[in-house]
Backbone as a ProteinNet text record, in pm:
[ID]
protein_1_A
[PRIMARY]
MTGTPQDVVLPAFAQDGPYFETTSSSVAASVIARVPLVGTQKLARAYSYLDGTAVLQRSLSETEVMAIERMRLASASGSSERKDMRGTKSQWKALHDEILAANLQTWRRVLA
[TERTIARY]
26848.2	26984.7	27037.8	27161	27222.5	27310.7	27345.2	27433.9	27574.8	27662.6	27801.6	27866	27979.1	28043.5	28079.8	28088.1	28123.8	28002	27883.1	27763.1	27729.5	27696.1	27644.2	27546.5	27462	27372.4	27419.8	27434.8	27474.3	27355	27276.7	27163.5	27213.2	27149.8	27189.2	27071.5	27062.6	26953.3	26993	26920.6	26950.8	26906.3	26805.1	26753.2	26730.2	26678.4	26656.2	26525.2	26443.3	26315.2	26322.9	26411.3	26418.7	26464.7	26516.5	26555.2	26439.9	26352.2	26253	26107.7	26082.4	25944.4	25894.1	25980.8	25940.9	26023.6	26001.5	26084.5	26161.5	26269.3	26356.7	26338.8	26321.3	26314.7	26450.8	26558.1	26692.4	26703.7	26646.3	26650.7	26571.6	26451.3	26369.4	26439.3	26497.3	26565.8	26682.6	26756.6	26871	26826.1	26715.7	26664.8	26611.6	26536.4	26481.8	26593.9	26696.5	26807.8	26912	26895.9	26991	27131.8	27136.9	27263.7	27275.2	27385.2	27393.5	27400	27346.3	27355.4	27484	27542.6	27653.2	27592.5	27606	27545.7	27600.8	27565.9	27609	27510.2	27541.3	27452.8	27317.3	27315.9	27190.8	27095.5	27147.8	27065.5	27017.8	27106.1	27069.2	26961.4	26968.1	26864.5	26731.8	26737	26614.2	26541.3	26615	26556.8	26594	26536.6	26576.4	26551.6	26469	26445.6	26563.9	26654.8	26772.6	26872.9	26942.6	27044.4	27181.9	27279.9	27416.3	27433	27342.2	27345.3	27318	27228.4	27178.4	27251.2	27331.4	27397.7	27546.7	27625.9	27769.8	27790.2	27803.7	27811.6	27948.2	27942.4	28064.7	28056.8	28170.2	28172.3	28158.9	28130.2	28117.8	28250.2	28360.5	28491.3	28534.7	28455.4	28486.6	28392.9	28448.5	28365	28305.6	28209.6	28151.5	28258.6	28346.6	28452.8	28545.5	28575.8	28660.5	28592	28462	28387	28387.3	28368.2	28370.9	28510.1	28613	28750.2	28774	28725.6	28740.4	28672.5	28553.9	28480.8	28556.6	28606.1	28676.7	28809.5	28880.2	29005.6	28978.9	28872.2	28835.3	28799.7	28732.4	28693.7	28817.5	28911.1	29032.1	29118	29115.2	29197.6	29130.1	29004.1	28930.3	28888.7	28890.2	28858.4	28715.8	28698.1	28562.8	28481.2	28548	28477.3	28395.9	28446.7	28377.3	28243.9	28244.9	28120.4	28019	28065.3	27975.9	27921.2	28002.2	27959.5	27855.6	27867.5	27783.3	27656.8	27666.4	27551.2	27534.9	27477.1	27451.3	27307.2	27277.8	27140.9	27041.8	27081.4	26989.5	26970.1	27073.1	27056.8	26962.4	26977.3	26887.9	26745	26728.6	26593.9	26531.2	26609.3	26557.6	26515.4	26595	26559.3	26429.2	26417.2	26293.3	26173.7	26189.6	26080.2	26039.2	26136.5	26106.5	26030.1	26073.9	26007	25864.1	25846.6	25712.2	25621	25671.9	25591.3	25551.9	25646.5	25616.1	25513.5	25526.8	25430.3	25291.3	25285.6	25158.1	25090.3	25165.8	25110.3	25058.3	25134.6	25093.5	24961.7	24952.3	24829.3	24710.9	24734.8	24624.9	24571.4	24662.1	24618.8	24545	24596.6	24535.2	24395.8	24379.9	24251.9	24153.2	24198.2	24108.7	24001.1
9561.5	9562.2	9419.4	9403.5	9271.8	9258.3	9133.8	9109.1	9155.8	9137.4	9175	9073.7	9107.8	9015.8	8880.2	8871.7	8745.3	8660.4	8715.7	8643.2	8532.8	8416.6	8305.2	8228.9	8150.2	8061.7	7919.2	7844.4	7703.9	7618.2	7571.3	7487	7354.5	7310.4	7184.8	7088	7013.6	6919.6	6785.2	6742	6613.7	6496.1	6518.8	6414.1	6471.8	6389.7	6434	6508.5	6523.2	6590.8	6724.9	6816.2	6947.4	6941.8	6829.2	6813.8	6762.4	6679.7	6610.6	6628.3	6645.6	6640.8	6771.4	6848	6971	7086.8	7201.8	7316.3	7361.8	7429.2	7470.3	7617.7	7647	7787.4	7854.4	7776.7	7833.3	7891	7821.5	7869	7998.9	8000.3	8122.4	8238	8209.7	8314.8	8372.8	8288.4	8338.5	8429.8	8394.5	8478.1	8610.1	8603.7	8726.5	8819.1	8761.2	8841.3	8875	8815.3	8836	8793.6	8676.2	8617.9	8480.4	8451.9	8324.4	8203	8093.4	7963.5	7896	7819	7732.5	7594.2	7538.2	7407.7	7338	7213	7131.5	7146.8	7079.5	7081	7018.8	6927.2	6866.1	6973.6	7067.7	7176.9	7264.6	7296.7	7381	7313.9	7182.5	7111	7107.2	7087.9	7080.8	7214.9	7322	7456.6	7524.1	7473.8	7513.1	7660.2	7726.7	7869.6	7954.6	7896.2	7970.3	7976.6	8087.1	8099.6	8117.1	8146.8	8161.8	8271.8	8367.2	8473.8	8418.3	8321.8	8274.1	8152.5	8086	7963.7	7970.4	7959.6	7943.1	7792.1	7743.2	7598	7545.9	7431.4	7361.6	7220.8	7165.1	7027.7	6933.2	6808.9	6710.2	6691.3	6716.9	6700.3	6824.3	6930.2	7055.3	7071	7098	7119.6	7260.6	7283.8	7417.7	7520.6	7483.2	7574.6	7606.7	7507	7530.7	7625.8	7610.3	7698.4	7841.9	7857.5	7991.4	8051.7	7970.7	8019.1	8065.9	7988.9	8026	8160.8	8179.5	8304.5	8420.7	8399.8	8508.1	8542.9	8442.4	8470	8550.5	8517	8593.3	8736.1	8752.1	8884.9	8966.9	8905.4	8975.7	9019	8939.4	8971.9	9072.4	9105.4	9197.3	9131.6	9000.9	8924.2	8949.4	8950.6	8964	8839.3	8727.4	8604.6	8629.3	8709.6	8739.2	8808.2	8903.8	8973.5	8873.4	8779.2	8676.3	8590.2	8561.9	8478.3	8549	8677.7	8752.5	8803.7	8840.9	8896.2	9044.3	9112.9	9256.1	9276.2	9397.3	9428.5	9403	9439.4	9419.2	9271.1	9189.4	9045	8987	9028.9	8981	9027.8	9151.9	9201.7	9121	9090.7	9010.5	8872.1	8811.5	8681	8691.1	8792.2	8813.6	8828.4	8910.3	8933.8	8804.2	8722.9	8595	8501.2	8493.5	8406.1	8453.6	8583.3	8637	8612.4	8631.1	8607.3	8460.1	8370.5	8226.9	8189	8244.2	8216.6	8268.7	8385.5	8442.4	8353	8304.8	8214.1	8085.9	8032.3	7909.1	7930.3	8038.8	8064.5	8093	8156.2	8178.3	8045.5	7950.9	7818	7744	7751.4	7681.4	7735.1	7865.8	7928.1	7939	7902.7	7913.8	7809.4
6323.3	6372.1	6369.7	6329.5	6330	6451.9	6485.2	6597.5	6566.5	6662.1	6639	6544.7	6484.5	6390.3	6450.8	6581.9	6644.8	6679.6	6671	6709.7	6610.4	6663.1	6584.8	6672.9	6611.5	6684.5	6659.5	6767.6	6757.9	6798.6	6701.4	6738.3	6795	6899.8	6964.8	6959	6851.1	6832.4	6891.7	6994	7058.6	6972.2	6890.1	6803.8	6665.3	6575	6437.5	6416.7	6521.3	6507.2	6436.9	6480.1	6415.6	6269.9	6227.7	6087.6	6002.6	6060.7	5979.3	6023.5	6153.3	6202.4	6262.4	6319.9	6388	6333.5	6388.7	6351.7	6475.4	6452.4	6562.2	6595	6721.9	6763.9	6746.7	6748.3	6725.7	6585.4	6489.1	6350.7	6338.8	6393.5	6388.7	6460.1	6575.4	6651.8	6573	6503.1	6426.8	6313.3	6247.7	6138.7	6193.3	6301.4	6361.3	6408.5	6470.9	6522.9	6417	6298.6	6188.2	6227	6286.6	6330	6265.1	6195.4	6123.8	6216.1	6165.3	6232.1	6187.9	6275.1	6235.8	6217.8	6099.9	6077.2	5954.4	5944.1	5831	5715.3	5606.9	5491.3	5527	5622.1	5667.9	5719.8	5795.8	5847.3	5732.6	5639.8	5526.2	5440.6	5426.3	5349.3	5424.6	5556	5636.2	5638.5	5636.4	5638.1	5506.6	5400.2	5264.7	5234.3	5313.6	5290.9	5337.3	5413.4	5457.1	5342.8	5333.5	5229.7	5293.6	5213.3	5262.7	5365.3	5365	5464.5	5603.3	5611	5739.6	5795.2	5713.1	5759.2	5731.5	5836.5	5823.1	5814.4	5692.1	5674.9	5715.5	5781	5817.8	5760.8	5730.9	5682.2	5801	5773.1	5880.5	5954.8	5887.2	5951.4	6029.8	6023.2	6091.3	6211.2	6327.3	6445.7	6441.4	6528.1	6537.8	6573.5	6665.1	6707.6	6590.4	6508.4	6391	6292.3	6274.3	6183.6	6236	6366.1	6425.9	6412.8	6433.7	6417.8	6274.6	6177.6	6036.2	6010.6	6066.7	6049.7	6113.6	6232.6	6303.1	6236.2	6185.3	6114.2	5987.9	5918	5798.5	5837.1	5951.1	5997.9	6033.7	6103.6	6147.5	6029.2	5923	5806.9	5714.3	5745	5658.5	5528.5	5526.4	5406.5	5358.9	5228.1	5172.8	5203.9	5232.1	5270.7	5396.9	5486.4	5612	5584.7	5492.7	5459.7	5406.1	5324.2	5272.1	5384.9	5486.5	5597.9	5683.1	5698.1	5790	5724.9	5600.7	5531.2	5559.6	5465.3	5481.3	5528.4	5570.4	5613.2	5499.9	5377.5	5265.1	5234.9	5254	5234.7	5339.9	5465	5570.6	5546	5501.4	5471.7	5359.3	5256.5	5145.3	5194.3	5282.2	5338	5417.3	5502.4	5580.1	5485.8	5382.1	5287.5	5216.8	5177	5110.9	5204	5328.4	5425.5	5450.7	5468.5	5491.4	5371.8	5251.2	5131.3	5119.8	5147.4	5142.3	5248.6	5368.4	5475	5437.9	5377.5	5336.2	5231.8	5135	5033.7	5098.3	5191.8	5259.2	5333.1	5409.9	5485	5394	5281.5	5186	5133.8	5105.6	5059.5	5170.6	5292.2	5403.8	5432.2	5425.4	5461.3	5345	5225.3	5106.6	5107.9
[MASK]
++++++++++++++++++++++++++++++++++++++++++++++++++++++++++++++++++++++++++++++++++++++++++++++++++++++++++++++++

């Protein structure tokens, strides 16, 4: 099940750790809940396994609130852009399957 069309996750990283040294539980939670993250290209690069389904990208000049407003306006207008922002169940399933397959390969290498 996916969240409602208005649901998004706003990761609040106080430092650069979740970008370079650690992983973020916010990112994992958004994928598990099938709710897109609002983030910059920096976030998309740090979590390269995420695709357009999982990240509502905003520019550096756009605040999180502006990105959410853009998403909601697209939703209200019935725009096809909104569907792209939210992702379909099959897109989320494909993302889950890709992540699981990559994790399985990693663990096979680690345990070999």
